[in-house]
C-alpha positions as a Markdown table, in Angstrom:
| # | Residue | x | y | z |
|---|---|---|---|---|
| 1 | Thr | 138.3 | 69.3 | -97.8 |
| 2 | Glu | 137.2 | 71.0 | -100.8 |
| 3 | Gly | 136.2 | 74.1 | -99.1 |
| 4 | Gly | 134.7 | 73.0 | -95.6 |
| 5 | Gly | 137.6 | 73.7 | -93.4 |
| 6 | Ile | 138.6 | 71.6 | -91.0 |
| 7 | Thr | 136.4 | 69.6 | -88.3 |
| 8 | Ile | 137.7 | 68.7 | -85.0 |
| 9 | Leu | 136.3 | 66.0 | -82.9 |
| 10 | Asn | 136.6 | 66.5 | -79.0 |
| 11 | Thr | 136.7 | 62.5 | -78.3 |
| 12 | Lys | 135.6 | 63.1 | -74.7 |
| 13 | Thr | 132.8 | 65.3 | -75.2 |
| 14 | Lys | 131.6 | 63.9 | -78.7 |
| 15 | Lys | 131.3 | 67.3 | -79.8 |
| 16 | Tyr | 132.6 | 68.9 | -82.8 |
| 17 | Lys | 134.4 | 72.1 | -83.8 |
| 18 | Tyr | 134.5 | 73.5 | -87.2 |
| 19 | Leu | 137.4 | 75.7 | -88.5 |
| 20 | Thr | 136.7 | 77.7 | -91.3 |
| 21 | Thr | 138.2 | 81.1 | -92.7 |
| 22 | Lys | 134.9 | 82.8 | -91.0 |
| 23 | Thr | 135.0 | 81.2 | -88.0 |
| 24 | Ser | 138.5 | 81.3 | -87.2 |
| 25 | Asn | 141.9 | 82.4 | -88.6 |
| 26 | Leu | 142.2 | 79.8 | -91.0 |
| 27 | Lys | 143.9 | 80.8 | -94.0 |
| 28 | Gly | 141.9 | 78.9 | -96.7 |
| 29 | Asn | 139.0 | 76.4 | -96.4 |
| 30 | Asn | 140.6 | 73.9 | -99.1 |
| 31 | Val | 142.6 | 71.6 | -96.6 |
| 32 | Lys | 144.5 | 69.1 | -98.6 |
| 33 | Ser | 146.7 | 67.5 | -95.9 |
| 34 | Leu | 147.0 | 67.2 | -92.0 |
| 35 | Cys | 149.7 | 65.7 | -90.0 |
| 36 | Val | 149.8 | 65.9 | -85.9 |
| 37 | Thr | 153.4 | 66.0 | -84.4 |
| 38 | Lys | 154.5 | 64.7 | -81.2 |
| 39 | Asp | 153.9 | 68.0 | -79.7 |
| 40 | Asn | 150.4 | 68.1 | -80.3 |
| 41 | Lys | 150.6 | 70.6 | -83.2 |
| 42 | Leu | 148.2 | 69.9 | -86.2 |
| 43 | Trp | 150.0 | 70.9 | -89.4 |
| 44 | Leu | 147.5 | 71.8 | -92.4 |
| 45 | Gly | 148.5 | 71.9 | -96.1 |
| 46 | Ile | 146.0 | 74.7 | -97.7 |
| 47 | Phe | 145.6 | 74.9 | -101.6 |
| 48 | Lys | 147.2 | 77.9 | -102.4 |
| 49 | Phe | 148.1 | 79.0 | -99.1 |
| 50 | Gly | 150.7 | 76.8 | -98.1 |
| 51 | Leu | 151.3 | 75.9 | -94.6 |
| 52 | Gln | 149.3 | 76.7 | -91.1 |
| 53 | Val | 149.8 | 75.2 | -87.9 |
| 54 | Tyr | 147.0 | 74.8 | -85.2 |
| 55 | Asp | 148.0 | 74.0 | -81.7 |
| 56 | Leu | 145.4 | 71.0 | -80.3 |
| 57 | Glu | 146.2 | 72.1 | -76.7 |
| 58 | Thr | 145.6 | 75.7 | -76.7 |
| 59 | Lys | 143.3 | 75.6 | -79.7 |
| 60 | Gln | 145.1 | 78.6 | -81.4 |
| 61 | Phe | 146.8 | 79.1 | -84.8 |
| 62 | Ser | 150.4 | 79.2 | -84.1 |
| 63 | Thr | 152.4 | 82.4 | -85.0 |
| 64 | Ala | 155.8 | 80.7 | -84.3 |
| 65 | Gln | 155.2 | 77.5 | -87.0 |
| 66 | Pro | 156.3 | 77.4 | -89.5 |
| 67 | Ser | 159.1 | 79.8 | -90.0 |
| 68 | Lys | 158.7 | 82.9 | -92.1 |
| 69 | Glu | 161.3 | 81.6 | -94.4 |
| 70 | Leu | 159.2 | 78.6 | -95.3 |
| 71 | Gln | 156.1 | 80.4 | -95.6 |
| 72 | Asp | 157.8 | 82.7 | -97.8 |
| 73 | Tyr | 159.5 | 80.0 | -100.0 |
| 74 | Ile | 156.0 | 78.0 | -100.5 |
| 75 | Lys | 153.8 | 81.2 | -100.7 |
| 76 | Gly | 150.9 | 80.5 | -103.1 |
| 77 | Lys | 151.6 | 77.0 | -103.6 |
| 78 | Asn | 149.6 | 73.8 | -102.9 |
| 79 | Val | 150.7 | 71.7 | -100.1 |
| 80 | Tyr | 149.4 | 67.8 | -100.7 |
| 81 | Ser | 151.1 | 65.9 | -98.4 |
| 82 | Ile | 152.9 | 66.5 | -94.8 |
| 83 | Ile | 153.9 | 63.4 | -93.0 |
| 84 | Asn | 156.2 | 62.9 | -89.5 |
| 85 | Gly | 159.8 | 62.3 | -90.1 |
| 86 | Thr | 162.6 | 61.5 | -87.5 |
| 87 | Lys | 164.2 | 63.5 | -84.8 |
| 88 | Asn | 161.9 | 66.3 | -84.9 |
| 89 | Ser | 161.4 | 66.7 | -88.6 |
| 90 | Ile | 158.4 | 66.8 | -91.1 |
| 91 | Trp | 158.0 | 66.0 | -94.7 |
| 92 | Ile | 156.1 | 68.2 | -96.8 |
| 93 | Gly | 155.1 | 67.6 | -100.5 |
| 94 | Val | 154.6 | 70.8 | -102.3 |
| 95 | Phe | 153.0 | 70.9 | -105.9 |
| 96 | Gly | 155.5 | 73.2 | -107.7 |
| 97 | Lys | 158.3 | 73.0 | -105.0 |
| 98 | Gly | 159.0 | 69.3 | -104.6 |
| 99 | Val | 159.7 | 67.7 | -101.2 |
| 100 | Ile | 161.0 | 69.5 | -98.1 |
| 101 | Lys | 162.2 | 68.1 | -94.8 |
| 102 | Tyr | 161.8 | 70.9 | -92.0 |
| 103 | Asn | 162.9 | 70.7 | -88.6 |
| 104 | Thr | 160.3 | 72.1 | -86.6 |
| 105 | Lys | 162.9 | 72.8 | -83.5 |
| 106 | Thr | 165.5 | 74.4 | -85.4 |
| 107 | Lys | 163.2 | 75.7 | -88.3 |
| 108 | Leu | 165.8 | 74.8 | -90.7 |
| 109 | Phe | 164.7 | 73.2 | -93.9 |
| 110 | Lys | 166.3 | 71.1 | -97.0 |
| 111 | Asn | 164.3 | 71.2 | -100.1 |
| 112 | Tyr | 164.6 | 68.1 | -102.8 |
| 113 | Trp | 163.3 | 69.0 | -106.1 |
| 114 | Lys | 163.8 | 68.5 | -109.8 |
| 115 | Ser | 167.4 | 70.1 | -110.8 |
| 116 | Glu | 169.8 | 67.7 | -111.8 |
| 117 | Lys | 170.4 | 64.1 | -112.4 |
| 118 | Asp | 170.3 | 63.1 | -108.8 |
| 119 | Ser | 167.0 | 64.7 | -107.9 |
| 120 | Leu | 163.5 | 64.0 | -108.1 |
| 121 | Ser | 161.5 | 63.1 | -111.4 |
| 122 | Ser | 159.1 | 66.1 | -110.8 |
| 123 | Asp | 158.7 | 69.3 | -108.6 |
| 124 | Leu | 154.9 | 68.5 | -108.7 |
| 125 | Val | 154.6 | 66.3 | -105.8 |
| 126 | Arg | 151.0 | 64.8 | -104.9 |
| 127 | Thr | 152.3 | 62.4 | -101.9 |
| 128 | Val | 154.7 | 61.5 | -99.5 |
| 129 | Phe | 155.1 | 57.9 | -97.3 |
| 130 | Lys | 157.8 | 57.1 | -94.9 |
| 131 | Asp | 158.5 | 53.3 | -94.8 |
| 132 | Ser | 159.6 | 51.0 | -91.8 |
| 133 | Asp | 163.2 | 51.8 | -92.8 |
| 134 | Asp | 162.9 | 55.7 | -92.7 |
| 135 | Asn | 163.1 | 55.9 | -96.6 |
| 136 | Ile | 160.8 | 58.8 | -97.5 |
| 137 | Trp | 158.9 | 57.9 | -101.0 |
| 138 | Val | 157.6 | 60.7 | -102.9 |
| 139 | Gly | 154.7 | 60.5 | -105.6 |
| 140 | Thr | 154.9 | 63.0 | -108.4 |
| 141 | Glu | 153.4 | 63.8 | -111.8 |
| 142 | Arg | 156.3 | 62.0 | -113.4 |
| 143 | Gly | 157.0 | 59.2 | -111.1 |
| 144 | Leu | 157.8 | 57.7 | -107.8 |
| 145 | Asn | 161.0 | 58.6 | -106.2 |
| 146 | Lys | 162.6 | 57.2 | -102.9 |
| 147 | Ile | 164.5 | 59.2 | -100.6 |
| 148 | Ile | 167.3 | 56.9 | -99.0 |
| 149 | Lys | 168.5 | 57.7 | -95.3 |
| 150 | Asp | 171.4 | 59.2 | -96.6 |
| 151 | Gly | 169.8 | 61.7 | -98.7 |
| 152 | Thr | 170.3 | 59.8 | -102.3 |
| 153 | Ile | 167.4 | 59.5 | -104.6 |
| 154 | Lys | 166.5 | 56.6 | -106.6 |
| 155 | Lys | 163.8 | 57.3 | -109.3 |
| 156 | Tyr | 161.3 | 55.2 | -110.6 |
| 157 | Phe | 159.7 | 57.4 | -113.2 |
| 158 | Tyr | 157.1 | 57.2 | -115.9 |
| 159 | Asp | 158.4 | 56.6 | -119.5 |
| 160 | Glu | 156.9 | 59.2 | -121.6 |
| 161 | Lys | 157.5 | 57.2 | -124.7 |
| 162 | Glu | 156.8 | 53.7 | -123.9 |
| 163 | Lys | 153.8 | 54.7 | -121.4 |
| 164 | Tyr | 154.9 | 52.5 | -118.5 |
| 165 | Gly | 156.6 | 52.9 | -115.3 |
| 166 | Glu | 160.2 | 51.2 | -114.7 |
| 167 | Lys | 160.0 | 48.0 | -112.5 |
| 168 | Ile | 160.4 | 48.4 | -108.7 |
């Protein structure tokens, strides 16, 4: 949303519940991404406020997730994309911090960012997608990246000089 918080529909009663900074403990009303995990948690990417987790069963915001270490790492950043991974993991696309693989059980995370030759083409991540082979595709301000299951990264980046991208 662009300032409206989130709206939750109860499919049985057909009633809506609005969660905003005024009606709940939502950190910010500009929600950029949503992801429901297998444990029935709604992960929210919030503009300038990072992540927040809403428990769909208890109807409360979680204080246990995400970990303090992850929250501190992305503090003040914009989370534009959250997707389910494999084996209790989620992938988090953060504008300015790259993409993060976070294990929801162990609370450990690994960051992929632009740091060297075999890294993302940019830390400015807009979108993340998992394909049928469990490869993770990362869309950035400087091109498309593919994180293969073994952790290697293939870049399909935008060529500033030629004004076009590499063929896939």
